[in-house]
C-alpha positions as CSV (number, residue, x, y, z in Angstrom):
1,M,92.8,20.2,54.1
2,A,92.9,23.2,51.7
3,D,89.5,24.5,52.9
4,S,90.4,24.4,56.6
5,P,91.6,28.0,56.9
6,E,88.4,29.3,55.4
7,S,86.1,26.9,57.3
8,T,87.6,27.6,60.8
9,P,86.5,31.0,62.3
10,L,89.2,33.6,63.0
11,P,89.8,34.7,66.6
12,S,89.0,38.3,67.6
13,L,91.5,41.1,67.4
14,E,91.8,41.3,71.2
15,D,92.6,37.6,71.5
16,R,95.2,37.9,68.7
17,L,96.8,41.0,70.4
18,A,96.7,39.2,73.8
19,K,98.7,36.3,72.3
20,L,101.3,38.5,70.8
21,C,104.7,38.8,72.5
22,P,106.0,42.3,73.5
23,S,107.8,43.8,70.5
24,K,110.7,46.1,70.2
25,E,108.5,49.0,69.1
26,L,106.5,48.7,72.3
27,F,109.6,48.8,74.4
28,E,110.8,51.9,72.6
29,Y,107.4,53.5,73.0
30,Y,107.5,53.0,76.8
31,Q,111.1,54.1,77.0
32,K,110.1,57.3,75.2
33,K,107.2,57.8,77.6
34,M,109.5,57.3,80.6
35,A,111.9,59.9,79.2
36,E,109.1,62.4,78.6
37,C,107.8,61.8,82.2
38,E,111.3,62.4,83.6
39,A,111.7,65.6,81.6
40,E,108.3,66.8,82.7
41,N,109.2,65.9,86.3
42,E,112.4,68.0,86.0
43,D,110.4,70.9,84.5
44,L,108.0,70.7,87.4
45,L,110.9,70.7,89.9
46,K,112.3,73.8,88.2
47,K,109.0,75.6,88.4
48,L,108.7,74.7,92.0
49,E,112.1,76.2,92.7
50,L,111.0,79.4,90.9
51,Y,107.8,79.5,92.9
52,K,109.8,79.0,96.1
53,E,112.2,81.9,95.2
54,T,109.2,84.2,94.4
55,C,107.6,83.3,97.6
56,E,110.8,84.1,99.5
57,V,111.1,87.4,97.8
58,Q,107.5,88.2,98.5
59,H,107.9,87.3,102.2
60,K,111.0,89.5,102.4
61,L,109.1,92.4,100.9
62,E,106.3,91.9,103.3
63,C,108.7,91.9,106.2
64,D,110.3,95.1,104.9
65,L,106.9,96.7,104.5
66,Q,106.0,95.7,108.1
67,Q,109.2,97.2,109.3
68,R,108.6,100.4,107.5
69,E,105.1,100.6,108.9
70,E,106.5,100.2,112.4
71,E,109.1,102.9,111.8
72,I,106.3,105.2,110.5
73,A,104.2,104.5,113.6
74,E,107.3,105.3,115.9
75,L,107.9,108.5,114.0
76,Q,104.3,109.5,114.3
77,K,104.4,108.8,118.0
78,A,107.6,110.9,118.3
79,L,105.9,113.7,116.4
80,S,102.9,113.6,118.8
81,D,105.3,113.7,121.8
82,M,107.1,116.6,120.2
83,Q,103.8,118.5,119.8
84,V,103.0,117.8,123.5
85,C,106.5,119.1,124.5
86,L,105.9,122.1,122.3
87,F,102.6,122.9,124.0
88,Q,104.2,122.4,127.4
89,E,107.0,124.8,126.5
90,R,104.5,127.4,125.2
91,E,102.6,127.1,128.5
92,H,105.9,127.6,130.4
93,V,106.7,130.7,128.2
94,L,103.2,132.1,128.9
95,R,103.7,131.6,132.6
96,L,107.1,133.4,132.3
97,Y,105.3,136.2,130.4
98,S,102.7,136.5,133.1
99,E,105.4,136.6,135.8
100,N,107.3,139.2,133.8
101,D,104.2,141.4,133.5
102,R,103.5,141.0,137.3
103,L,107.1,142.0,138.1
104,R,106.9,145.0,135.8
105,I,103.6,146.1,137.4
106,R,105.2,145.6,140.8
107,E,108.2,147.6,139.7
108,L,106.0,150.5,138.6
109,E,104.1,150.4,141.9
110,D,107.3,150.4,143.8
111,K,108.7,153.3,141.8
112,K,105.5,155.3,142.3
113,K,105.5,154.6,146.0
114,I,109.2,155.6,146.3
115,Q,108.4,158.8,144.4
116,N,105.4,159.5,146.6
117,L,107.4,158.9,149.8
118,L,110.2,161.1,148.5
119,A,107.6,163.8,147.6
120,L,106.0,163.5,151.1
121,V,109.2,163.4,153.1
122,G,111.3,165.7,151.0
123,T,115.0,165.4,150.1
124,D,118.0,167.0,151.7
125,A,120.6,168.7,149.7
126,G,123.1,165.9,150.0
127,E,120.7,163.0,149.3
128,V,120.8,161.2,146.0
129,T,118.2,158.5,145.0
130,Y,119.3,155.6,142.7
131,F,116.9,153.3,140.7
132,C,118.3,149.8,139.9
133,K,117.3,148.8,136.4
134,E,119.0,145.3,136.6
135,P,117.3,142.7,138.8
136,P,119.2,141.2,141.8
137,H,120.9,137.9,141.6
138,K,118.1,136.2,143.6
139,V,114.5,137.2,142.7
140,T,111.5,136.4,144.9
141,I,108.2,136.4,143.0
142,L,105.2,137.3,145.1
143,Q,101.9,136.0,143.6
144,K,99.5,138.1,145.7
145,T,100.1,141.7,144.5
146,I,97.0,143.1,146.0
147,Q,98.0,142.1,149.5
148,A,101.4,143.7,149.0
149,V,99.8,146.9,147.9
150,G,97.5,146.9,150.9
151,Q,100.5,146.4,153.2
152,C,102.3,149.3,151.6
153,E,99.3,151.5,152.2
154,Q,99.2,150.5,155.8
155,N,103.0,151.3,156.1
156,E,102.3,154.6,154.5
157,S,99.5,155.4,156.9
158,S,101.7,154.4,159.8
159,A,104.4,156.5,158.5
160,F,102.0,159.4,158.2
161,K,101.0,158.9,161.8
162,A,104.6,158.5,163.0
163,D,106.0,161.6,161.3
164,P,104.9,164.8,162.9
165,K,105.9,166.9,159.9
166,I,103.5,165.1,157.6
167,S,100.6,165.5,160.1
168,K,101.0,169.2,160.1
169,R,100.4,169.7,156.3
170,R,97.4,171.4,154.9
171,P,94.2,169.4,154.2
172,S,94.1,170.5,150.6
173,R,97.5,169.0,149.9
174,E,96.4,165.8,151.5
175,R,93.3,165.6,149.3
176,E,95.5,166.2,146.2
177,E,97.9,163.5,147.3
178,S,95.1,161.0,148.0
179,S,93.5,161.8,144.6
180,G,96.9,161.3,143.0
181,H,97.4,158.1,144.9
182,Y,94.0,156.9,143.7
183,Q,94.9,157.8,140.1
184,R,98.1,155.8,140.4
185,D,96.2,152.8,141.8
186,I,93.7,153.0,139.0
187,Q,96.6,153.1,136.4
188,T,98.2,150.1,138.2
189,L,94.9,148.2,138.1
190,I,94.4,149.1,134.4
191,L,97.9,147.7,133.6
192,Q,97.1,144.6,135.6
193,V,93.8,144.2,133.7
194,E,95.6,144.7,130.3
195,A,98.3,142.1,131.3
196,L,95.6,139.7,132.4
197,Q,93.7,140.2,129.2
198,A,96.8,139.6,127.1
199,Q,97.6,136.4,129.2
200,L,94.0,135.3,128.8
201,G,94.2,135.8,125.0
202,E,97.5,133.9,124.8
203,Q,96.1,131.1,126.9
204,T,93.0,130.9,124.8
205,K,95.1,130.9,121.6
206,L,97.3,128.2,123.1
207,S,94.4,126.0,124.2
208,R,92.7,126.4,120.7
209,E,96.0,125.4,119.0
210,Q,96.4,122.6,121.4
211,M,92.9,121.4,120.8
212,E,93.3,121.7,117.0
213,G,96.6,119.7,117.2
214,L,95.0,117.0,119.3
215,M,92.0,116.8,116.9
216,E,94.4,116.6,113.9
217,D,96.4,113.9,115.6
218,R,93.2,112.0,116.5
219,R,92.0,112.3,112.9
220,I,95.3,111.0,111.5
221,R,95.3,108.2,114.0
222,L,91.7,107.3,113.1
223,E,92.5,107.3,109.4
224,E,95.6,105.2,110.0
225,I,93.6,102.7,112.1
226,Q,90.9,102.6,109.4
227,V,93.4,102.0,106.6
228,Q,95.2,99.3,108.7
229,H,91.8,97.7,109.4
230,Q,90.9,97.7,105.7
231,R,94.3,96.4,104.8
232,N,94.0,93.6,107.3
233,Q,90.5,92.8,106.1
234,D,91.7,92.6,102.5
235,K,94.7,90.5,103.5
236,I,92.4,88.1,105.5
237,K,90.0,87.8,102.5
238,E,93.0,87.1,100.2
239,L,94.5,84.6,102.5
240,T,91.0,82.9,102.9
241,R,90.6,82.8,99.2
242,N,94.1,81.3,98.8
243,L,93.4,78.8,101.5
244,H,90.2,77.6,99.8
245,H,92.0,77.5,96.5
246,T,94.9,75.4,98.0
247,Q,92.5,73.1,99.7
248,E,90.6,72.5,96.5
249,L,93.9,71.9,94.7
250,L,95.1,69.6,97.4
251,Y,91.8,67.7,97.3
252,E,91.9,67.4,93.5
253,S,95.6,66.4,93.5
254,T,95.0,63.8,96.2
255,K,92.0,62.5,94.4
256,D,94.0,62.3,91.1
257,F,97.0,60.6,92.9
258,L,94.8,58.0,94.5
259,Q,93.0,57.4,91.3
260,L,96.3,57.0,89.4
261,R,97.6,54.8,92.1
262,S,94.6,52.5,91.9
263,E,94.8,52.5,88.1
264,N,98.5,51.7,88.2
265,Q,97.9,48.9,90.6
266,N,95.2,47.5,88.4
267,K,97.5,47.8,85.4
268,E,100.3,46.0,87.2
269,K,98.0,43.2,88.2
270,S,96.7,42.9,84.6
271,W,100.3,43.0,83.3
272,M,101.4,40.3,85.7
273,L,98.4,38.1,84.7
274,E,99.1,38.8,81.1
275,K,102.8,37.9,81.6
276,D,101.9,34.6,83.3
277,H,99.4,33.9,80.6
278,L,101.9,34.6,77.8
279,M,104.6,32.5,79.5
280,S,102.2,29.6,79.7
281,K,101.2,30.1,76.1
282,I,104.8,30.1,75.0
283,K,105.4,26.9,76.7
284,Q,102.3,25.3,75.1
285,Y,103.3,26.7,71.7
286,R,106.8,25.2,72.0
287,V,105.3,21.8,72.8
288,Q,102.8,22.1,69.9
289,C,105.6,23.3,67.6
290,K,107.6,20.2,68.4
291,K,104.6,18.0,67.8
292,K,103.7,19.8,64.5
293,E,107.3,19.6,63.3
294,D,107.2,15.8,63.7
295,K,103.8,15.6,61.9
296,I,104.9,18.0,59.2
297,G,108.0,15.9,58.5
298,K,105.6,13.0,57.8
299,V,102.9,14.8,55.8
300,L,104.8,17.6,54.2
301,P,104.1,16.9,50.5
302,V,100.3,16.7,51.2
303,M,100.2,20.0,53.2
304,H,102.3,22.0,50.7
305,E,99.4,23.7,49.0
306,S,97.5,24.4,52.2
307,H,100.7,25.8,53.7
308,H,101.1,28.2,50.8
309,A,97.6,29.5,51.2
310,Q,98.1,29.9,54.9
311,S,101.4,31.7,54.4
312,E,99.7,34.2,52.2
313,Y,96.9,34.7,54.6
314,I,99.4,35.1,57.5
315,K,101.3,37.6,55.4
316,S,98.1,39.7,54.8
317,L,97.4,39.5,58.5
318,K,100.9,40.7,59.3
319,D,100.5,43.6,57.0
320,K,97.2,44.5,58.6
321,L,98.8,44.2,62.0
322,V,101.6,46.5,61.0
323,Q,99.1,49.1,59.8
324,E,97.1,48.8,63.0
325,K,100.3,49.3,65.0
326,K,101.2,52.4,63.0
327,L,97.7,53.8,63.5
328,S,97.8,53.1,67.2
329,N,101.2,54.8,67.5
330,M,99.9,57.7,65.5
331,Y,96.8,58.0,67.7
332,Q,98.9,57.8,70.9
333,E,101.2,60.5,69.7
334,Q,98.3,62.7,68.8
335,C,96.7,62.1,72.2
336,I,100.0,63.0,73.9
337,S,100.4,66.2,71.8
338,L,96.8,67.2,72.5
339,E,97.3,66.7,76.2
340,E,100.4,68.8,76.2
341,E,98.6,71.5,74.1
342,L,95.7,71.4,76.6
343,A,98.0,71.8,79.6
344,R,99.8,74.7,77.9
345,I,96.4,76.4,77.0
346,R,95.3,76.0,80.7
347,E,98.5,77.6,81.9
348,E,98.1,80.5,79.4
349,E,94.5,80.9,80.4
350,G,95.5,81.1,84.1
351,M,98.2,83.7,83.3
352,R,95.8,85.7,81.3
353,R,93.2,85.7,84.1
354,E,95.9,87.0,86.5
355,I,97.0,89.7,84.1
356,F,93.4,90.7,83.5
357,K,92.7,90.9,87.3
358,D,95.8,93.0,87.8
359,R,94.8,95.4,85.0
360,T,91.2,95.7,86.2
361,N,92.5,96.5,89.7
362,K,95.0,99.1,88.4
363,L,92.3,100.7,86.2
364,G,89.9,100.8,89.2
365,K,92.6,102.6,91.3
366,R,93.3,105.0,88.5
367,L,89.6,105.8,88.1
368,Q,89.3,106.5,91.8
369,I,92.4,108.8,91.6
370,M,91.0,110.6,88.6
371,T,87.6,111.1,90.2
372,K,89.2,112.6,93.3
373,R,91.3,114.9,91.2
374,Y,88.2,116.0,89.2
375,E,86.2,116.6,92.4
376,A,89.1,118.7,93.7
377,L,89.4,120.7,90.5
378,E,85.6,121.2,90.5
379,Q,85.7,122.5,94.0
380,R,88.6,124.8,93.1
381,R,86.7,126.1,90.1
382,I,83.7,126.8,92.2
383,L,85.8,128.7,94.8
384,E,87.6,130.7,92.0
385,V,84.2,131.6,90.5
386,E,83.0,132.8,93.8
387,G,86.2,134.8,94.3
388,F,85.8,136.3,90.8
389,K,82.2,137.2,91.6
390,T,83.2,138.9,94.9
391,D,86.0,140.8,93.1
392,I,83.5,142.0,90.5
393,K,81.1,143.1,93.2
394,V,83.9,145.0,95.0
395,L,85.0,146.6,91.7
396,R,81.4,147.6,91.0
397,Q,81.1,149.1,94.4
398,K,84.3,151.0,93.9
399,L,83.0,152.3,90.6
400,K,79.8,153.5,92.2
401,D,81.9,155.2,94.9
402,L,84.0,156.9,92.3
403,E,80.9,158.0,90.4
404,Q,79.6,159.6,93.6
405,I,82.9,161.2,94.3
406,L,83.0,162.5,90.7
407,Y,79.5,163.9,91.1
408,K,80.4,165.7,94.3
409,V,83.6,167.0,92.9
410,T,81.9,168.3,89.7
411,V,79.4,170.2,91.9
412,N,81.9,171.7,94.4
413,A,85.4,171.7,92.8
414,L,87.2,173.6,90.1
415,A,87.8,172.7,86.5
416,N,91.3,171.5,87.0
417,Q,90.1,169.2,89.8
418,D,87.4,168.0,87.4
419,L,90.0,167.1,84.8
420,A,92.1,165.2,87.4
421,I,89.1,163.3,88.6
422,L,88.1,162.4,85.1
423,C,91.6,161.1,84.4
424,E,91.5,159.1,87.6
425,V,88.1,157.7,86.5
426,R,89.5,156.8,83.1
427,D,92.4,155.0,84.8
428,S,90.0,153.1,87.1
429,N,87.9,152.1,84.0
430,R,91.1,150.9,82.3
431,R,92.1,148.9,85.3
432,A,88.5,147.5,85.6
433,H,88.7,146.4,81.9
434,K,92.1,144.9,82.4
435,I,90.9,142.9,85.5
436,Q,87.8,141.8,83.5
437,G,90.2,140.5,80.7
438,E,92.3,138.6,83.3
439,L,89.1,137.1,84.7
440,K,88.0,135.9,81.3
441,N,91.5,134.4,80.7
442,L,91.3,132.6,84.0
443,K,87.8,131.3,83.2
444,S,89.0,130.0,79.8
445,K,91.9,128.2,81.6
446,V,89.5,126.7,84.1
447,F,87.2,125.5,81.3
448,G,90.2,124.1,79.4
449,L,91.2,122.1,82.5
450,E,87.7,120.8,82.8
451,N,87.6,119.7,79.2
452,E,91.0,117.9,79.7
453,L,89.7,116.2,82.8
454,R,86.6,115.1,80.9
455,V,88.7,113.8,78.0
456,C,90.9,111.8,80.5
């Protein structure tokens, strides 16, 4: 009987763990896991609330931005309407100017006709002629001035025929009057031509400005449409990328959820089977214990030594079991801590990627701005150098002119004049040296700006 524990084979570790009843440490471990899961769930809910708030703020900012863009579009439309109204007003002013010129020419013609008639008819001693400088309350504008002039000539000719005094004048006087009449007509036509030329110049200037304004408005609208199109394209790309990302996340989360659900169902089934198995084992053990107690009461002195050996063996097994439990708990805690560390590292990696993307975008925008500034400064430097070259050419030409003048003066003028010209030449040389120094300073400043831009 003493050799029975050594001769009988020991069951495997899985069988022995399957026969064990759930202990207090196991319940505590699962309670701890449930508390951790609840805390993690609360943290996730808080993060979801924060994400919701940020999304609401972003949506509000997008609405404000859209409203500002609509206001800008309305203001630009109002500005274009104001430009159209301005061009219309200028056209109206030009029409008024043309009417004013026509009325002035008509007034001059009328005055000349009145003076001509007075000169032909003659004035009595008691007659007085008044010229009204202020216009009447109601003005009638006649567009066809040439017809009016022709009618006046016909009236004059009829007046010549009707008046017997005029028909009796000498032919030489008539020729002089006809030549003076032609001269007055020529002057009137010259005034009309000058007025028409001025009106044509104003109309040309107005049409050019109107065309430039329309082209500028068209360019601004095309740029705005291009910017809006590019912005819409970027937004569509970003939304498409976000949609694909969310679809992938939804697919992964759904897959994980279904997998976890199936695993939980399998675990629940295994737990239920294990529970039924353990309950049946407990019942069997109770029956066996009762039977063994009856047998042990009969053969207790014989089994004392074997019982002592079995108790020591059981004690050693219990110690091993405790150690195994400690190791399993330690490994479980390490796995949990490593999973938490992995989740934290993934979150940090995602945040770092977002920060890196933002920084790269900002650096790209800054590089574009700096390249544009450098190109503008380079263009400005080229223009300034061309201006400096033209100034130097002009100064050299002036110097040559002064030398020629000096040579002429030295040949033809007196000594005092020579001294004055020499002083003037010296002053011009000083001014030329001063301008050259200023040009050198400007060049050094331009080179300094180029070096600063290259360093940036």
